[in-house]
C-alpha positions in Angstrom: 17.8 17.2 6.5 21.4 17.8 6.9 21.8 16.5 10.0 20.3 13.1 9.0 23.0 10.4 8.3 21.2 8.4 5.4 23.9 6.5 4.1 24.7 4.8 7.7 21.3 4.4 8.7 20.0 2.7 4.8 23.0 0.1 5.6 20.5 -1.0 8.5 17.3 -0.8 6.3 17.8 -4.1 4.0 17.0 -6.4 7.1 14.3 -4.1 8.4 12.3 -4.5 5.1 12.3 -8.6 5.9 9.8 -7.7 8.5 7.2 -7.0 5.8 7.2 -10.3 4.6 7.6 -12.1 7.9 6.0 -10.1 10.7 3.1 -12.8 10.6 5.3 -14.8 12.6 5.2 -11.9 15.6 2.8 -10.1 17.7 1.7 -7.3 16.3 2.9 -3.8 17.8 3.7 -0.5 16.5 7.6 -0.1 14.9 9.2 3.0 16.0 11.5 5.2 14.3 14.7 3.8 15.8 13.6 0.2 14.8 12.2 1.2 11.4 16.0 2.4 11.1 17.3 -0.9 11.8 18.0 -0.4 15.4 16.3 -1.1 19.0 14.3 0.8 21.1 17.2 0.9 23.8 19.6 1.9 20.6 22.1 0.7 18.3 21.6 -2.0 15.5 19.9 -5.4 16.1 21.3 -7.0 13.6 24.4 -6.5 11.7 24.8 -4.1 8.8 24.0 -5.5 5.6 24.4 -4.2 2.0 23.6 -0.4 1.5 21.4 -1.5 -1.4 19.3 -4.6 -2.3 20.7 -6.5 -5.2 20.2 -4.9 -8.5 17.0 -6.4 -9.9 14.8 -4.7 -12.8 11.1 -3.6 -11.0 8.4 -4.4 -13.3 5.0 -5.8 -12.8 5.9 -9.0 -14.7 4.2 -12.0 -14.0 5.2 -14.7 -16.9 3.3 -17.6 -18.2 4.3 -19.7 -20.9 0.9 -19.8 -22.8 1.4 -15.9 -23.2 2.7 -14.0 -26.7 5.7 -12.7 -26.4 5.5 -8.4 -26.0 7.1 -8.0 -29.1 4.5 -10.1 -30.9 1.7 -8.3 -29.3 3.4 -4.8 -29.9 4.0 -5.4 -33.6 0.3 -6.7 -34.3 -0.9 -3.1 -32.8 -1.6 -0.6 -35.4 0.0 2.8 -34.3 -2.8 4.7 -32.9 -3.8 1.5 -30.7 -0.2 1.7 -29.5 -0.4 5.1 -28.6 -3.8 4.4 -27.0 -2.0 2.1 -24.6 -0.1 4.7 -23.2 -3.5 6.9 -21.8 -5.1 6.8 -18.9 -8.1 8.9 -18.4 -10.4 10.2 -15.9 -14.2 9.0 -16.1 -17.8 10.0 -15.1 -17.9 7.6 -11.5 -21.8 8.0 -11.7 -22.0 5.0 -14.0 -20.7 2.9 -17.0 -21.8 4.6 -20.0 -19.4 7.0 -21.0 -16.5 5.6 -19.7 -17.7 2.4 -22.1 -17.9 4.8 -25.1 -14.7 5.9 -24.5 -12.8 2.6 -24.1 -14.6 1.1 -27.1 -14.0 4.1 -29.1 -10.4 4.5 -28.7 -8.9 1.1 -27.1 -7.2 3.4 -24.2 -4.9 1.9 -21.8 -6.8 2.2 -18.8 -9.4 4.8 -16.9 -9.4 6.3 -13.9 -12.2 6.5 -11.4 -12.2 9.8 -8.9 -14.7 11.8 -7.0 -17.0 10.3 -4.8 -19.8 9.0 -6.6 -20.0 5.2 -6.5 -22.0 3.8 -9.4 -19.3 3.0 -11.8 -17.9 0.8 -8.8 -21.3 -0.7 -8.0 -23.0 -3.8 -9.3 -20.5 -5.0 -11.5 -20.7 -1.8 -13.9 -17.1 -2.3 -14.4 -17.5 -5.5 -16.0 -19.2 -3.6 -19.1 -16.3 -1.1 -19.4 -13.5 -3.7 -19.3 -15.7 -5.9 -22.2 -15.5 -3.0 -24.0 -11.5 -3.0 -24.4 -9.7 -5.8 -26.6 -6.7 -6.1 -24.3 -6.9 -6.0 -20.5 -7.9 -2.4 -19.1 -6.2 -0.6 -16.0 -9.1 0.5 -13.8 -7.5 2.9 -11.1 -8.2 4.9 -8.1 -6.5 6.9 -5.5 -7.2 4.5 -2.3 -4.5 5.9 0.2 -6.4 6.2 3.2 -7.3 9.1 5.2 -8.8 12.5 3.3 -8.0 10.4 0.1 -10.4 7.4 -0.3 -12.2 6.4 -3.0 -14.4 3.8 -2.0 -15.1 4.5 1.8 -18.7 4.7 1.2 -18.7 1.1 0.0 -15.5 -0.9 2.2 -15.5 1.7 5.1 -13.2 4.4 5.8 -9.2 3.4 6.6 -7.0 6.0 8.3 -4.6 8.2 6.6 -0.5 7.3 6.4 0.2 9.2 9.2 -1.8 7.6 11.2 -1.4 4.1 10.3 2.7 4.8 11.0 1.7 6.2 14.3 -0.3 3.5 15.7 0.1 0.3 13.8 2.8 -2.6 13.6 4.2 -3.3 9.4 2.2 -6.4 9.9 -1.1 -4.5 10.8 -0.4 -2.2 7.9 0.4 -5.0 5.3 -2.9 -6.7 6.3 -4.9 -3.5 6.1 -3.5 -2.9 2.7 -4.5 -6.5 1.8 -8.0 -6.2 3.0 -8.5 -3.2 0.9 -7.0 -4.3 -1.9 -9.4 -7.3 -1.9 -12.0 -4.8 -1.6 -10.9 -3.1 -4.7 -10.2 -6.0 -6.6 -13.7 -7.4 -6.0 -15.2 -4.1 -7.0 -13.3 -4.4 -10.4 -10.1 -2.1 -9.7 -6.4 -3.4 -10.8 -4.4 0.0 -9.9 -4.1 1.9 -6.8 -2.3 5.1 -7.0 -1.0 4.4 -3.3 1.3 4.2 -1.1 2.5 7.8 -0.8 6.5 7.7 -0.2 6.8 11.5 0.3 8.5 12.4 3.2 6.8 15.1 5.8 4.4 15.5 8.6 2.7 18.8 8.2 -0.6 19.6 8.7 -3.9 17.6 7.8 -4.9 20.4 5.2 -1.3 20.7 3.4 -0.8 19.1 0.1 0.8 16.1 1.3 1.0 16.3 5.1 -0.6 13.1 7.0 -0.6 11.5 3.7 2.9 10.9 4.2 4.0 8.0 6.9 6.8 9.9 8.0 9.0 12.7 8.6 11.9 10.1 8.7 12.3 8.4 5.3 13.4 5.3 6.5 10.2 4.9 8.4 8.5 6.0 5.3 10.1 3.5 3.5 9.3 0.5 5.4 5.6 1.4 5.9 4.9 2.0 2.5 6.7 -1.2 1.3 4.3 -2.9 3.7 1.1 -1.4 2.6 2.3 -2.0 -1.5 3.2 -5.4 -0.3 -0.2 -5.8 0.8 -2.0 -4.4 -2.2 0.2 -6.6 -4.7 -1.0 -9.9 -2.6 -4.5 -8.8 -3.3 -4.0 -8.6 -7.0 -3.9 -4.8 -7.4 -1.1 -2.7 -8.6 0.5 -0.5 -6.2 1.6 3.2 -7.5 4.1 4.7 -5.6 4.5 8.4 -5.6 5.1 11.3 -6.1 8.6 10.9 -7.5 11.2 12.6 -6.8 9.7 13.9 -3.8 6.6 16.4 -2.8 7.4 16.2 0.6 9.4 19.8 1.0 8.0 21.3 -2.1 7.0 25.1 -1.9 3.1 24.2 -2.8 0.7 22.2 -4.3 0.8 21.5 -7.8 -2.9 21.6 -8.6 -2.6 25.4 -7.9 0.7 26.4 -9.9 4.3 25.8 -10.2 5.9 24.0 -7.5 9.6 24.0 -6.7 11.8 21.3 -4.4 14.9 21.7 -2.9 17.9 21.1 -4.9 18.5 17.6 -6.3 21.8 17.1 -4.0 19.3 18.0 -0.8 16.5 15.5 -2.1 18.9 12.7 -2.7 19.7 12.9 1.2 15.8 13.0 2.2 13.1 12.7 -0.1 14.5 10.5 -2.5 15.8 8.2 0.0 12.5 5.4 -0.4 13.8 5.0 -4.1 17.0 3.7 -3.4 14.8 0.8 -2.1 12.8 0.4 -5.3 13.8 -3.5 -6.1 12.6 -4.0 -2.6 9.0 -3.0 -3.0 8.2 -5.7 -5.3 6.5 -5.0 -8.8 4.9 -1.6 -8.5 4.5 1.4 -10.7 5.8 4.6 -10.0 4.2 8.3 -10.7 6.2 11.2 -11.5 5.2 14.7 -10.0 4.7 18.1 -11.8 7.6 19.1 -9.6 10.7 21.7 -10.8 13.8 20.1 -9.1 16.9 22.9 -9.4 20.0 21.3 -10.5 17.9 18.5 -12.6 15.0 19.8 -14.3 15.9 22.6 -15.6 12.7 24.8 -14.8 10.4 22.1 -16.0 8.0 20.0 -14.0 9.7 16.3 -13.3 6.8 14.5 -14.9 7.9 16.4 -18.7 11.7 16.5 -17.9 13.8 13.3 -19.6 16.5 14.4 -16.9 13.8 13.1 -14.2 12.9 9.9 -15.7 16.8 9.2 -16.5 17.5 9.4 -12.5 14.5 6.8 -12.1 15.8 4.5 -14.2 19.5 4.6 -14.1 20.1 6.0 -10.5 17.3 4.2 -8.9 17.3 1.2 -11.4 13.5 1.0 -12.0 12.0 -1.0 -14.9 8.6 -1.0 -14.2 5.9 1.6 -15.5 6.3 5.5 -15.0 3.1 7.3 -14.9 2.8 11.3 -14.7 0.4 13.0 -12.3 -2.5 14.2 -13.9 -1.7 16.5 -16.7 -4.9 17.9 -17.4 -5.9 19.3 -14.4 -3.2 20.3 -12.5 -1.5 23.9 -13.0 1.5 23.3 -12.7 1.3 22.0 -16.2 -1.5 23.3 -17.3 -0.5 26.8 -16.9 2.0 26.3 -19.3 0.9 23.7 -21.6 -1.9 22.6 -23.9 -3.1 19.0 -23.0 -1.7 17.5 -25.9 1.5 19.1 -26.0 2.1 18.1 -22.2 1.1 14.5 -23.1 3.7 14.5 -25.9 6.4 16.0 -23.9 5.8 13.4 -20.9 5.9 10.4 -23.6 9.2 11.9 -25.3 10.5 12.3 -21.8 10.1 8.9 -20.7 6.6 8.2 -19.4 5.2 5.2 -19.8 1.6 6.5 -19.5 0.1 9.8 -19.7 -2.8 10.7 -16.8 -5.4 13.3 -17.3 -8.8 13.5 -15.6 -10.1 16.4 -17.4 -9.3 18.8 -20.3 -10.4 16.8 -23.5 -10.8 13.1 -25.0 -8.5 11.2 -26.4 -9.1 12.0 -30.3 -7.2 15.0 -30.2 -4.4 14.0 -28.3 -3.9 10.8 -30.1 -4.1 12.8 -33.6 -1.0 15.0 -32.3 0.9 11.8 -31.1 0.6 9.9 -34.7 1.8 13.4 -36.4 4.6 13.3 -33.7 5.7 9.4 -34.6 5.3 10.2 -38.4 7.7 13.2 -38.2 10.2 11.7 -35.7 9.3 14.0 -32.8 8.3 11.2 -30.9 10.4 8.6 -31.9 8.5 4.8 -32.6 11.0 2.8 -30.4 10.2 5.3 -27.3 6.4 4.0 -28.0 7.1 0.8 -28.5 9.3 0.5 -25.1 6.5 2.1 -23.1 3.8 -0.2 -24.4 5.8 -3.1 -23.8 5.9 -2.1 -20.2 2.2 -1.4 -20.2 1.6 -4.6 -21.5 3.7 -6.5 -18.8 2.1 -4.7 -16.1 -1.4 -5.7 -17.6 0.0 -9.5 -17.8 -1.1 -9.2 -21.3 2.4 -10.6 -22.7 5.5 -12.2 -21.5 
């Protein structure tokens, strides 16, 4: 890690990201690590160095429409409990629409997550019943990365892992693959994909990240992840870049317990490199992992750490939706906090969406959040800020 010279190589990356948008004009072929850094197979950059960072453009899933109501008006019209509910995404039974429909109708949560291998909820227009129960647009999320993390392979066929994509496919091919997959997802009723992974690493297939990473080279990972995100977005699916601030070199699996990364100074030169380019990814969300980062999070998981969200918003200039990793089934959080407390801590720290797939329904959590707003423990301004970002991501207001 220390031997890389990321600042020099990053100066070449802006030109390389253009390939994602114009690659269809060129024959498809694999992009090598050297070329991904802005160089050629023979060595040296193919274009002059450009600005080390793209222009500072806020990154959010914004689609404006003059006929849409303003977000301020929509937020103001929502009772507090419904505002808070918009900040929750819950895992649901994937076998059919019954439980998910009752959940959405009952508390008007902001979204649902479909995990597991069952496909009943993704078949026969079952999701239309769930969406009809929501008074606002509903986020419907899966984690369709490819390889060993797929949710619709039984319905749409399998796609390769990120590592295999980067090893065997061009940027153009990856974008087209993600476009095709995104269209399949949209046809099924899915609107959000918890992908691509921008974690850095090239470990074994059974490691927590391993082949879920595009590359051990942060610039290769950046370009391939950006291509995958561009394909999803072109299909009308919101990509979710993960796991900020970087799981690739962490000490273990946050599903199993506390996980520590290298110090923040080390992450800046390696695992955090893709996040420097968030404005070039176009509209995306970012998933914040349960990662203890020495020098940043003070012993807390990043998902619950105000310092982690400040880093994302300021140094990496991200203005879109920040979503937590699973707060209900990952021991890096559940060994230390109850669900309602974890959700409160996450929202107070700066998360816009709290995700959980098990542990409890929304009622007790919403009761806790309402009490926290009433006492000032959770500022109303923080709630309104998060609701606005979520509504913009849903194209529910302008």
